[in-house]
C-alpha positions as CSV (number, residue, x, y, z in Angstrom):
1,X,-2.5,-6.6,14.2
2,X,0.4,-9.1,14.6
3,X,-2.0,-12.1,14.6
4,X,-3.7,-10.8,11.5
5,X,-0.4,-10.3,9.6
6,X,0.9,-13.6,10.7
7,X,-2.3,-15.3,9.5
8,X,-1.9,-13.5,6.2
9,X,1.8,-14.0,5.4
10,X,2.7,-17.1,7.5
11,X,3.6,-20.1,5.4
12,X,1.0,-22.8,5.3
13,X,1.5,-25.7,7.8
14,X,3.3,-28.4,5.8
15,X,0.9,-31.0,7.2
16,X,-2.1,-29.0,5.9
17,X,-0.7,-28.2,2.4
18,X,-3.0,-27.6,-0.6
19,X,-2.2,-28.3,-4.2
20,X,1.1,-28.5,-6.1
21,X,0.7,-32.3,-6.3
22,X,2.8,-32.8,-9.5
23,X,5.6,-30.7,-8.1
24,X,5.6,-32.5,-4.8
25,X,5.7,-35.8,-6.5
26,X,8.7,-34.6,-8.6
27,X,10.6,-33.5,-5.5
28,X,9.8,-36.8,-3.8
29,X,11.3,-38.7,-6.7
30,X,14.4,-36.5,-6.5
31,X,14.8,-37.1,-2.8
32,X,14.7,-40.8,-3.3
33,X,17.5,-40.6,-5.9
34,X,19.5,-38.4,-3.6
35,X,19.2,-40.9,-0.7
36,X,20.2,-43.8,-2.9
37,X,23.2,-41.9,-4.2
38,X,22.0,-41.8,-7.7
39,X,23.4,-39.2,-10.0
40,X,20.9,-36.3,-9.8
41,X,20.7,-32.5,-9.5
42,X,21.7,-31.1,-6.2
43,X,20.0,-27.7,-6.5
44,X,16.3,-27.2,-6.6
45,X,15.0,-23.6,-7.2
46,X,11.4,-22.5,-6.7
47,X,10.4,-19.3,-8.5
48,X,7.2,-17.4,-8.9
49,X,5.4,-14.1,-8.3
50,X,5.2,-12.7,-4.8
51,X,2.4,-14.3,-2.8
52,X,2.2,-17.4,-5.0
53,X,3.3,-19.8,-2.2
54,X,7.0,-20.2,-2.6
55,X,7.8,-20.1,1.2
56,X,5.0,-22.6,2.0
57,X,6.3,-25.0,-0.7
58,X,9.9,-24.6,0.6
59,X,8.8,-25.6,4.1
60,X,6.8,-28.5,2.7
61,X,9.9,-29.7,1.0
62,X,11.9,-29.3,4.2
63,X,9.4,-31.5,6.1
64,X,9.6,-34.1,3.3
65,X,13.4,-34.0,3.4
66,X,13.5,-34.6,7.2
67,X,11.1,-37.6,6.8
68,X,13.8,-39.2,4.6
69,X,16.2,-38.8,7.6
70,X,18.2,-36.1,5.9
71,X,19.5,-33.4,8.1
72,X,18.2,-29.9,7.1
73,X,19.2,-26.4,7.9
74,X,17.8,-22.9,7.0
75,X,20.1,-20.0,6.3
76,X,18.5,-16.6,6.6
77,X,19.2,-14.5,3.4
78,X,20.6,-11.3,4.7
79,X,18.8,-8.0,4.8
80,X,21.9,-5.7,4.8
81,X,24.9,-5.5,2.4
82,X,27.3,-5.9,5.3
83,X,25.8,-9.3,6.2
84,X,25.7,-10.1,2.5
85,X,29.4,-10.2,2.5
86,X,29.3,-13.1,5.0
87,X,26.5,-15.1,3.2
88,X,28.7,-17.8,1.7
89,X,30.6,-18.1,4.9
90,X,27.3,-18.5,6.8
91,X,26.2,-21.3,4.5
92,X,29.5,-23.1,4.9
93,X,29.3,-22.8,8.7
94,X,25.8,-24.2,8.8
95,X,26.8,-27.2,6.7
96,X,29.7,-27.7,9.1
97,X,27.7,-27.3,12.3
98,X,25.0,-29.7,11.3
99,X,27.4,-32.6,12.2
100,X,29.7,-31.5,15.1
101,X,31.4,-34.9,15.3
102,X,33.2,-34.4,12.0
103,X,34.0,-30.8,12.8
104,X,35.8,-32.0,15.9
105,X,37.6,-34.7,13.8
106,X,38.7,-32.2,11.2
107,X,40.0,-29.8,13.9
108,X,41.8,-32.5,16.0
109,X,43.2,-34.8,13.3
110,X,43.6,-32.6,10.3
111,X,44.1,-29.3,12.0
112,X,41.5,-27.9,9.5
113,X,39.5,-24.8,10.3
114,X,36.3,-23.6,8.7
115,X,36.7,-20.1,10.1
116,X,38.0,-18.4,6.9
117,X,35.6,-15.7,5.6
118,X,34.8,-16.1,1.9
119,X,34.9,-12.6,0.3
120,X,31.9,-11.5,-1.8
121,X,32.2,-8.9,-4.5
122,X,29.6,-6.2,-4.7
123,X,30.8,-4.4,-7.9
124,X,27.4,-4.6,-9.7
125,X,26.0,-7.2,-12.1
126,X,29.3,-8.0,-13.9
127,X,31.9,-9.7,-11.8
128,X,35.3,-10.5,-13.3
129,X,35.9,-14.2,-14.0
130,X,39.0,-14.2,-11.8
131,X,37.1,-12.8,-8.7
132,X,34.2,-15.1,-9.3
133,X,36.6,-18.1,-9.6
134,X,38.4,-17.1,-6.4
135,X,35.1,-17.0,-4.5
136,X,34.1,-20.3,-5.9
137,X,37.4,-22.0,-5.0
138,X,37.3,-20.7,-1.5
139,X,33.8,-22.1,-1.0
140,X,34.4,-25.4,-2.7
141,X,37.7,-26.1,-0.8
142,X,35.8,-26.2,2.5
143,X,32.7,-27.9,0.9
144,X,34.9,-30.7,-0.5
145,X,36.4,-31.4,2.9
146,X,33.0,-31.5,4.5
147,X,31.5,-33.6,1.7
148,X,34.2,-36.3,1.9
149,X,33.7,-36.7,5.6
150,X,29.9,-36.9,5.1
151,X,30.3,-39.7,2.6
152,X,32.5,-41.6,5.0
153,X,29.6,-41.4,7.6
154,X,26.9,-41.9,4.9
155,X,25.5,-38.7,6.1
156,X,23.4,-36.3,3.9
157,X,22.1,-32.8,4.5
158,X,20.0,-30.2,2.7
159,X,20.3,-26.4,3.0
160,X,17.2,-24.3,2.5
161,X,17.4,-20.6,1.4
162,X,14.1,-18.7,1.2
163,X,13.7,-15.2,-0.4
164,X,17.0,-15.4,-2.3
165,X,15.8,-12.3,-4.1
166,X,16.9,-10.1,-1.1
167,X,20.4,-10.3,-2.5
168,X,19.3,-8.1,-5.5
169,X,18.5,-5.3,-3.1
170,X,22.2,-4.6,-2.4
171,X,23.4,-5.9,-5.8
172,X,25.8,-8.7,-4.7
173,X,25.2,-10.4,-8.0
174,X,28.4,-12.4,-7.5
175,X,26.5,-14.4,-5.0
176,X,23.9,-15.3,-7.6
177,X,26.5,-16.0,-10.3
178,X,28.3,-18.5,-8.0
179,X,25.2,-20.7,-7.4
180,X,25.3,-22.4,-10.9
181,X,29.0,-23.1,-10.4
182,X,28.4,-24.7,-7.0
183,X,25.5,-26.7,-8.4
184,X,27.7,-28.1,-11.2
185,X,30.4,-29.1,-8.6
186,X,27.8,-30.9,-6.4
187,X,26.4,-32.8,-9.4
188,X,29.8,-33.7,-10.9
189,X,31.0,-35.0,-7.5
190,X,27.6,-36.7,-6.7
191,X,27.7,-34.8,-3.4
192,X,25.9,-35.6,-0.2
193,X,24.7,-32.0,0.0
194,X,21.5,-30.6,-1.5
195,X,20.4,-27.0,-1.9
196,X,16.8,-25.8,-2.1
197,X,16.2,-22.1,-2.8
198,X,13.3,-19.8,-3.7
199,X,13.0,-16.3,-5.1
200,X,10.8,-14.1,-7.3
201,X,10.7,-14.1,-11.1
202,X,13.1,-11.1,-11.4
203,X,15.8,-13.3,-9.8
204,X,15.8,-15.9,-12.6
205,X,17.8,-13.9,-15.1
206,X,20.6,-13.4,-12.5
207,X,20.7,-17.1,-11.7
208,X,21.1,-18.2,-15.3
209,X,18.7,-21.1,-14.6
210,X,18.4,-22.4,-18.2
211,X,22.1,-23.4,-18.4
212,X,22.5,-24.6,-14.8
213,X,22.4,-28.0,-13.1
214,X,19.2,-27.2,-11.4
215,X,15.7,-28.4,-11.1
216,X,13.7,-25.2,-11.7
217,X,10.1,-25.4,-10.3
218,X,8.1,-22.4,-11.6
219,X,4.9,-21.9,-9.7
220,X,1.6,-20.9,-11.2
221,X,-1.7,-19.8,-9.7
222,X,-4.0,-22.4,-8.1
223,X,-6.7,-23.8,-10.3
224,X,-10.3,-23.1,-9.1
225,X,-10.6,-26.4,-7.2
226,X,-7.3,-25.8,-5.2
227,X,-8.3,-22.2,-4.5
228,X,-11.7,-23.2,-3.2
229,X,-10.1,-25.9,-1.0
230,X,-7.6,-23.4,0.4
231,X,-10.4,-20.9,1.3
232,X,-12.4,-23.7,2.8
233,X,-9.6,-24.8,5.1
234,X,-8.7,-21.3,6.2
235,X,-12.1,-20.4,7.6
236,X,-15.8,-21.3,7.9
237,X,-17.4,-19.6,4.9
238,X,-20.6,-20.6,3.2
239,X,-20.2,-21.8,-0.4
240,X,-21.4,-18.5,-1.9
241,X,-18.8,-16.5,0.1
242,X,-16.0,-19.0,-0.9
243,X,-17.0,-18.6,-4.5
244,X,-17.0,-14.8,-4.2
245,X,-13.4,-14.8,-2.7
246,X,-12.1,-17.1,-5.4
247,X,-13.7,-15.2,-8.2
248,X,-12.3,-11.9,-6.9
249,X,-8.8,-13.2,-6.5
250,X,-5.8,-13.9,-8.7
251,X,-5.9,-17.4,-7.1
252,X,-2.5,-16.8,-5.5
253,X,-2.4,-18.1,-1.9
254,X,-1.6,-14.7,-0.5
255,X,-4.4,-13.0,-2.5
256,X,-6.9,-15.6,-1.5
257,X,-6.0,-15.2,2.2
258,X,-6.2,-11.4,1.9
259,X,-9.6,-11.3,0.2
260,X,-10.9,-13.9,2.7
261,X,-9.7,-11.6,5.5
262,X,-11.3,-8.6,3.8
263,X,-14.6,-10.4,3.6
264,X,-14.4,-11.5,7.3
265,X,-14.2,-7.7,8.1
266,X,-17.4,-7.2,6.1
267,X,-15.8,-5.4,3.2
268,X,-16.2,-6.3,-0.5
269,X,-13.4,-8.7,-1.5
270,X,-13.5,-7.3,-5.0
271,X,-12.1,-4.0,-3.7
272,X,-8.4,-3.5,-2.9
273,X,-7.8,0.1,-1.9
274,X,-5.8,1.8,0.8
275,X,-8.8,2.4,3.0
276,X,-10.0,-1.2,2.9
277,X,-6.5,-2.6,3.5
278,X,-5.8,-0.1,6.3
279,X,-9.0,-1.1,8.1
280,X,-8.7,-4.8,7.4
281,X,-5.1,-5.0,8.7
282,X,-5.7,-2.4,11.5
283,X,-3.2,0.3,10.3
284,X,-3.3,3.6,12.1
285,X,-3.2,6.9,10.2
286,X,0.4,7.4,11.2
287,X,1.2,3.9,9.9
288,X,-0.6,4.6,6.6
289,X,1.5,7.7,6.2
290,X,4.7,5.6,6.7
291,X,3.5,3.0,4.2
292,X,2.7,5.7,1.6
293,X,6.3,6.9,2.0
294,X,7.8,3.4,1.7
295,X,5.6,2.6,-1.3
296,X,7.4,5.2,-3.5
297,X,10.6,3.1,-3.4
298,X,11.4,1.0,-6.5
299,X,12.4,-2.0,-4.3
300,X,11.9,-3.5,-0.9
301,X,14.9,-2.0,0.8
302,X,15.2,1.0,3.1
303,X,17.7,2.6,5.5
304,X,16.5,2.9,9.1
305,X,18.3,6.2,9.9
306,X,16.6,7.9,6.9
307,X,13.2,6.7,7.9
308,X,13.5,8.1,11.5
309,X,14.3,11.5,10.0
310,X,10.7,11.6,8.7
311,X,8.7,9.4,11.0
312,X,8.5,8.7,14.7
313,X,10.7,5.7,15.7
314,X,7.7,4.2,17.6
315,X,5.7,3.9,14.4
316,X,8.5,2.0,12.6
317,X,9.0,-0.2,15.7
318,X,5.3,-0.9,15.9
319,X,5.2,-2.2,12.3
320,X,8.3,-4.3,13.1
321,X,6.6,-5.8,16.2
322,X,3.6,-6.6,14.1
323,X,5.7,-8.7,11.7
324,X,5.3,-6.3,8.9
325,X,8.9,-4.9,8.7
326,X,12.2,-6.7,9.3
327,X,15.0,-4.5,10.6
328,X,18.7,-5.7,10.7
329,X,21.0,-4.9,13.6
330,X,23.0,-2.6,11.4
331,X,20.0,-0.5,10.3
332,X,18.5,-1.8,7.1
333,X,14.8,-2.3,6.7
334,X,12.7,-4.5,4.4
335,X,9.1,-5.8,4.3
336,X,8.9,-9.2,5.9
337,X,7.0,-10.6,3.0
338,X,7.5,-9.7,-0.7
339,X,3.7,-10.2,-1.2
340,X,3.1,-7.6,1.5
341,X,5.6,-5.2,-0.1
342,X,3.9,-5.5,-3.5
343,X,0.5,-5.0,-1.9
344,X,1.7,-1.8,-0.2
345,X,3.4,-0.7,-3.3
346,X,0.3,-1.2,-5.4
347,X,-2.3,0.1,-2.9
348,X,-0.5,2.9,-1.1
349,X,1.8,4.4,-3.8
350,X,0.7,8.0,-4.6
351,X,-0.5,8.4,-8.1
352,X,-0.6,11.4,-10.3
353,X,-2.9,14.2,-9.0
354,X,-5.5,14.0,-11.9
355,X,-6.0,10.2,-11.5
356,X,-6.2,10.4,-7.8
357,X,-8.7,13.2,-7.8
358,X,-10.9,11.3,-10.3
359,X,-10.7,8.1,-8.3
360,X,-11.6,9.9,-5.1
361,X,-14.4,11.9,-6.7
362,X,-15.9,8.7,-8.1
363,X,-15.8,7.2,-4.6
364,X,-17.4,10.4,-3.1
365,X,-20.1,10.3,-5.7
366,X,-20.8,6.6,-5.0
367,X,-21.0,7.2,-1.3
368,X,-23.2,10.3,-1.8
369,X,-25.7,8.3,-3.9
370,X,-26.3,6.1,-0.8
371,X,-26.1,8.9,1.7
372,X,-22.7,8.0,3.1
373,X,-20.3,10.7,4.2
374,X,-16.9,10.7,2.5
375,X,-13.9,10.4,4.7
376,X,-12.3,13.8,5.7
377,X,-9.1,12.4,4.3
378,X,-10.5,11.9,0.8
379,X,-11.7,15.5,0.6
380,X,-8.4,16.7,1.9
381,X,-6.4,14.8,-0.7
382,X,-8.7,16.1,-3.5
383,X,-8.2,19.6,-2.2
384,X,-4.4,19.3,-1.9
385,X,-4.0,17.7,-5.3
386,X,-6.3,20.1,-7.1
387,X,-4.6,23.2,-5.7
388,X,-1.3,21.9,-7.0
389,X,-2.4,21.7,-10.6
390,X,-1.2,24.4,-13.0
391,X,-2.4,23.3,-16.4
392,X,-5.6,25.3,-17.5
393,X,-7.1,22.6,-19.6
394,X,-6.7,20.0,-16.8
395,X,-8.2,22.4,-14.3
396,X,-11.2,22.8,-16.5
397,X,-11.7,19.1,-16.9
398,X,-11.3,18.4,-13.1
399,X,-13.6,21.3,-12.2
400,X,-16.3,19.6,-14.3
401,X,-15.7,16.4,-12.3
402,X,-15.9,18.4,-9.0
403,X,-19.1,20.0,-10.2
404,X,-20.7,16.6,-10.8
405,X,-19.5,15.4,-7.4
406,X,-21.0,18.5,-5.8
407,X,-24.4,17.8,-7.3
408,X,-24.2,14.1,-6.2
409,X,-23.3,15.2,-2.6
410,X,-26.2,17.8,-2.7
411,X,-28.7,15.1,-3.8
412,X,-27.4,12.9,-1.1
413,X,-28.0,15.6,1.5
414,X,-24.2,15.9,2.2
415,X,-24.4,19.7,2.4
416,X,-21.0,20.4,3.9
417,X,-19.3,18.1,1.4
418,X,-21.2,19.7,-1.4
419,X,-20.0,23.1,-0.3
420,X,-16.4,22.1,0.0
421,X,-16.4,20.5,-3.5
422,X,-18.1,23.6,-4.9
423,X,-15.5,25.8,-3.5
424,X,-12.8,23.7,-5.2
425,X,-14.6,23.7,-8.5
426,X,-14.9,27.5,-8.3
427,X,-11.2,27.9,-7.6
428,X,-10.4,25.9,-10.6
429,X,-12.8,27.6,-13.0
430,X,-11.8,31.0,-11.7
431,X,-8.3,30.3,-12.8
432,X,-9.7,29.6,-16.3
433,X,-11.6,33.0,-16.1
434,X,-14.8,31.4,-17.3
435,X,-16.9,33.6,-15.1
436,X,-20.3,32.8,-16.6
437,X,-19.7,29.0,-16.2
438,X,-18.8,29.6,-12.5
439,X,-21.9,31.7,-12.0
440,X,-24.2,29.1,-13.7
441,X,-22.7,26.4,-11.4
442,X,-23.1,28.5,-8.2
443,X,-26.7,29.4,-9.2
444,X,-27.7,25.8,-9.8
445,X,-26.2,24.6,-6.6
446,X,-27.7,27.6,-4.7
447,X,-31.2,26.5,-5.9
448,X,-30.5,23.0,-4.6
449,X,-29.4,24.3,-1.2
450,X,-32.6,26.5,-1.1
451,X,-34.8,23.5,-2.0
452,X,-33.3,21.6,0.9
453,X,-33.9,24.6,3.2
454,X,-30.1,25.1,3.7
455,X,-30.5,28.8,3.7
456,X,-27.0,29.8,4.7
457,X,-25.3,27.6,2.0
458,X,-27.9,28.9,-0.5
459,X,-27.2,32.5,0.4
460,X,-23.5,32.1,0.0
461,X,-23.9,30.4,-3.4
462,X,-26.4,33.0,-4.6
463,X,-24.0,35.7,-3.5
464,X,-21.1,34.2,-5.5
465,X,-23.3,33.7,-8.5
466,X,-24.2,37.4,-8.4
467,X,-20.5,38.3,-8.1
468,X,-19.4,36.1,-11.1
469,X,-22.4,37.1,-13.3
470,X,-21.3,40.8,-12.7
471,X,-17.7,39.9,-13.7
472,X,-19.2,38.2,-16.8
473,X,-21.1,41.4,-17.6
474,X,-24.6,39.8,-17.2
475,X,-26.1,42.4,-14.9
476,X,-29.7,41.2,-14.8
477,X,-28.7,37.8,-13.6
478,X,-26.3,39.3,-11.1
479,X,-29.1,41.4,-9.6
480,X,-31.4,38.4,-9.4
481,X,-28.8,36.3,-7.5
482,X,-27.9,39.1,-5.1
483,X,-31.6,39.6,-4.3
484,X,-31.9,35.9,-3.5
485,X,-28.7,36.0,-1.4
486,X,-30.2,39.0,0.7
487,X,-33.4,37.0,1.3
488,X,-31.6,33.8,2.3
489,X,-29.2,35.5,4.7
490,X,-32.1,37.3,6.4
491,X,-34.1,34.1,6.8
492,X,-31.1,32.3,8.3
493,X,-30.6,35.2,10.8
494,X,-34.3,35.1,11.8
495,X,-34.1,31.4,12.6
496,X,-30.8,31.4,14.5
497,X,-30.8,31.3,18.3
498,X,-29.7,34.8,19.4
499,X,-28.1,34.2,22.8
500,X,-25.6,31.7,21.4
501,X,-24.9,33.0,17.9
502,X,-25.5,36.8,18.1
503,X,-22.2,37.6,16.4
504,X,-23.1,35.1,13.6
505,X,-26.5,36.8,13.3
506,X,-24.9,40.2,13.0
507,X,-22.7,38.9,10.2
508,X,-25.6,37.3,8.3
509,X,-27.7,40.5,8.6
510,X,-24.8,42.6,7.4
511,X,-24.3,40.2,4.4
512,X,-28.1,40.5,3.7
513,X,-27.9,44.3,3.6
514,X,-24.8,44.2,1.3
515,X,-26.5,41.7,-1.0
516,X,-29.6,43.9,-1.3
517,X,-27.5,46.9,-1.9
518,X,-25.6,45.0,-4.7
519,X,-29.1,44.2,-6.2
520,X,-29.9,48.0,-6.0
521,X,-32.8,47.0,-3.6
522,X,-32.1,50.0,-1.3
523,X,-35.5,50.0,0.4
524,X,-35.1,46.3,1.2
525,X,-31.7,47.0,2.6
526,X,-33.1,49.6,4.9
527,X,-35.8,47.2,6.1
528,X,-33.1,44.7,7.1
529,X,-31.2,47.4,9.0
530,X,-34.3,48.3,10.9
531,X,-35.0,44.6,11.6
532,X,-31.5,44.1,12.8
533,X,-32.0,46.6,15.7
534,X,-35.1,44.6,16.7
535,X,-33.6,41.1,16.3
536,X,-30.5,42.1,18.4
537,X,-32.3,44.2,20.9
538,X,-30.4,44.2,24.2
539,X,-27.0,43.8,22.5
540,X,-25.8,47.4,22.8
541,X,-22.6,46.9,20.8
542,X,-24.5,45.3,18.0
543,X,-27.1,48.1,18.0
544,X,-24.4,50.7,17.9
545,X,-22.9,48.9,14.9
546,X,-26.1,48.9,12.9
547,X,-26.9,52.5,13.9
548,X,-23.6,53.5,12.4
549,X,-24.3,51.3,9.4
550,X,-27.7,53.1,9.0
551,X,-26.0,56.5,9.3
552,X,-23.4,55.6,6.7
553,X,-26.2,54.2,4.4
């Protein structure tokens, strides 16, 4: 699975980049000004929805920057709040370490050390101006020393920060508020340092981009030509398949790659559901359970110790090994890619029972119409959700949906599925006490089972129809259904192999006798009792059972 995930979320090779031509030209012009020392912005921020290609563009920019002989460095945005406190210090150290010759000079000649940790406030969105100013001054003090030495050496560098939105997870908003201050300082001093950052759209309000000294590049979806070109470069698809992928997608790079992958696994690229995604990406049932649990969260941020209380550590580690999850050394967990997180949140998040039941029943009906068995999991989820519903009117509505699905399964010769769904519909209708409706449903399904020569299922349904017609006070229809039940039980017993299923045969013959007795067909009940002794001849304990039954009768 790791290769598949890497193929899906890995940034595009900068040498094989598709689209964004105007934005790339804009960045190229800015780089030239930066190299020439022209007054320009020193902070470029890329924003857009998850999966729109921010990371790929950031890496393209980094390659372009290095081609201009500008030193570059990448600082990993922290996963955990503890590392978040050191984030500004990490940035400062990276800038310092990119040119060891001046660090040595500063330490030897100026006795200046860059080791001081810059404290970061985590008091929520609002940070007092005094605390923010203190952080800013601590950072700028070191930055100013470095920048002066860089100018002496005519040296320039650029710092790249991807996924800046991770900071929102642990609410160190002071980090985001300080970026506009740093950007203003860099521009005012025509600094030899450039920052390039990226983050999702929700981050923008915290960065105050409208009033900052920043070049804000907001990404949009590909146009159809760019989308088709990306699909063509990622795999050998015929034109009709490429068009199908593009039309099904949002034209976001991640979505295009995902739907192309789905098509390669012979699924319909128009369908994004948990089953398709699980099979496409190779998730096990245990991994799907974990993803369902994670999808409930409001944000991409989890605590490892809490997860291992509910799930096997090996499952979590497997997703980590397959590049799905990123786990910090101090026990914090995120999805490696925000696009993957949003996909999981969208596809695997549990929905309200009514909606999920209807979605699954529609799927079962569609499968039944082409004779495909539904997954055991789908039927289990329907059953679990249905049994948890308390509202009578909702039960009545869903029982009707279950009845329709039962008929579709029966027509598709999915007899066990039809029986399971019929049982659920009966449970729901019984709680509404609409006994005649239950009896009508059972009788109609029983006739369908009988027509398909499914005698045992038919017998059970006729029997239930008889019981519910009796509860409804419609005796003549009750008698008719009990009579049919007696006949079907007996036929099934006659055609069942005695040596293997003799206990089952005894049960069916007993049910036949009881059904005839309920229909007041006492002579027919006696005939079945007599036949039972013949059918189970040689099974002394069964014969004794029926002899006692005859005596009691």
